[in-house]
N, C-alpha and C positions, 0 to 999 in steps of 0.2 A: 876219556876222550871219545867224542861221538864218532861212530863209524861213518865213512864216506861211501855213499851209494853209487855204484857204477853199473850201467846198463850195457849188456852185451847182446847185440842183435845179430844172429847168424843162424841160418837154417842147417848148418853143418854141426850136428850135436857134438862130435868129437873135438872140433876146434873150440866151440863155446866152453866145453868142460875144461880143456887145456888152459884157456885164458882164465877161467874161473879159479883153477887150482893155484896159479901163480899170483893172481890178485888177492885171493883170500889169504895166502901166505904172507902178504904184505899188510894185512889188516883191513882190507877193504871189504865192504858188503857188496856182493855181486847179484844182480838180477839178470835173468836170461830170458830171451824171447826168440822164438823160432821164425817170427814173421814181423814185418814192419807194423802191421796192424796191432799185434800183441805188444810190440815195443812202445807204440804211441799210447796204448792204454796204461802201461806201467809208468810212463812219463807223467801222465795225468794224475796218477794216484800216489806216486812216491817222489821223494825229494832227491832226484837224480842229479849228480854233480858232473858226470862225464858219460859220454856214449861211445862205445866201440861198435861200429856199424859195418856190416858186410854189404858190398855193393850189389852183387848178383844174388837176388832172392826172388822166389816166385811171388806173384801178386804185385804188391807195391815194392819197387826196388829200393835199394839203399839211397840212391840219389834223390828220389822223390821224398823219402822220409827225411833226409837231411834238409831239404828245402822247407819241408813242413815244420821241422823243429825250429829253423831259423826265422820263421814268421813270428815266433813269440819268445825265443830264448837265445842267449849267447853262450850257453854252456859249451865246453870243449867237445868236439866231435872228431874221433879218429876213424878214418875209413880203412877197411880191409878189402883187398882185392887180389885176385890171382893174375890180374892184368897189370903189367909193369910199364907199358908204353907211356911216354911223356904225355901224349894226348889224353890218356885215361886219367893220369894224375891231375892234369889241368881241369878236366871235367869235374873230377871229385872235389878239388879245392874250389872250383868255380861254383859248385853247388852250396858252398858254405862250410866245408870241412876245415878243420885246423891242421890236420896232419893226415898222411896217407902212408899206409904200411902194406907192402906187397907180400902175398902168400907165396911160398911158405916163409914164415917169419920166426925169428928167435924170440921166444916168450920173454926172455930177460930184456931184450931191446924194447919190446912192446910195453913192458912194465915201466921201464925208464921213461918212455915217452908219455905214459899216463901220468907219472909223477911230475914231469916237466909241465905238462898242460895244466894239471891241478894247481901247481905252484903259481903259474901265471894267472890262472883264473882267480885264485884266492887273493893275489896281490892287487889285481885291478878291480875286483868285485866291490861294489859299494858296501861300506860298513866294515871292511876287513882291516882297516887301519886303526891303530890306537892313537896315532898322532892326529889331533883335530885340526891342525893348521893346513888349510888347503894349499896345494901346490898347483898353480895355474900357469899355463903358457898362453899369452894373449898376443896374437898376430893379426894381420889384416885378414878379415873374413874368417878367422879360425880361433877358437878358444878351446883349450884342452885342460881339463882338471884331472890330475892323476889320482887324487884321493877318492873322488866319487865316480870316476870312470865316465865323466860327462864330456861329450864333444859337441860343440856348436859351430856350424859352418854357415856363413851367410845368414846368421840369425836363426837357423833351424837346428833343432836338436837331432843328432845323428846317433844311431845305434850301431856300435861296432863290436865284433867279437874280440876276445882278449888278444889274439894274434894281430888282428887289424889295428887295434888300439896301440899295441906296443910298437908296431912299425911306424905308425903316424907319430907317436910320441918321440921315438928315436929321431926322426927327421926334423920334427918341430923344435926339439930341444938342442938341435945343432944347426941353427939357421945358416944357410949359405954353404954348408959343407955337403959335398957330394959323396954319397955312399954307393958302392957297387952292390950288385945283387948278392955277391958272396959276403960282403961286409954285413949287410942286413941280415942274411941268414945266420951267420955265426953269432951275431949279437942278440938276435931275437930268439932263435931256437937253441942257442948255446951248444951248437954242434959244429964241427968242422965240415966243410963242403968237400966231399970226395968225388963227386961227379956233377957234371953240368945238369941243372934242372931248372924248371920254370916256376918253381914254387913261389918265389918272391914276386915275380912279375904278375902272377895270377892274383895274389893278394893286393898288390898295388892297384891293379885294375878294379878290383872289388871296392877298395877304399875310394877310388876316384868316382865310381858309380854312386857312392853314398854321399860324398862330401861336395862334389862339384855340381854347379848348375848345369854344365854341359861337360860330361866326362871326356868327350872328344877334343875339347879345348881346355886343358887343365890349367887353372889359374893358381892352384895351391901347390900341388906336387909337380915339380918340373922334371922333365926327362933331359939328362945331359947325354946325348947320343954317343954310344960307345964307351960310356963311363958308368953312369948310374942315375940316381935320383937325388933331388934336394928340394928343400922348401926355402923360399926367400921371404923376408919380412915385408 
């Protein structure tokens, strides 16, 4: 079985080595970088499947690197930060990250999140299915193909990250049903919600920015105030 390459970008050598030890024990190949610039060079030369990225780094910070990656790639990105405030999480997710882990962290929890993100990316990545039959959802102004991870909105091809795709697919495959943010989080992340957070709302905002003609006047994803979100046919 081919090893999966994971890139760890952190200027803290001890944290990078701790992450490496646990990921290698799970069979992953780990590439380490001490700066964003070095990390971007590794991304260009290696087939990296997931990035673990520290936010606070000298030179190019993690947020800027995340945005740079998102210009060309939808691979999963997990942010690491010593800052746990909701606003910091919103900023990290808003930059395009799929998940956000606060330092100090449990390495086993981080490993579990890595596995979860890789499963999601593999499931929705083009060519990962043996079943050749396309599974499409066709709605007004929106077409979603689960097998080739293709989304078309208002006739435009839209590039979504695996998390964004799964949220949109969940709503579109349950037309008219309202999902609370907790419902969406538990179904998409496969984790229980233990505290209030803005993770889902940030991703919904990013999806709207990509699929809507005017994200301030959402025609596809509707907000049901005080309840959650839905898509109507």
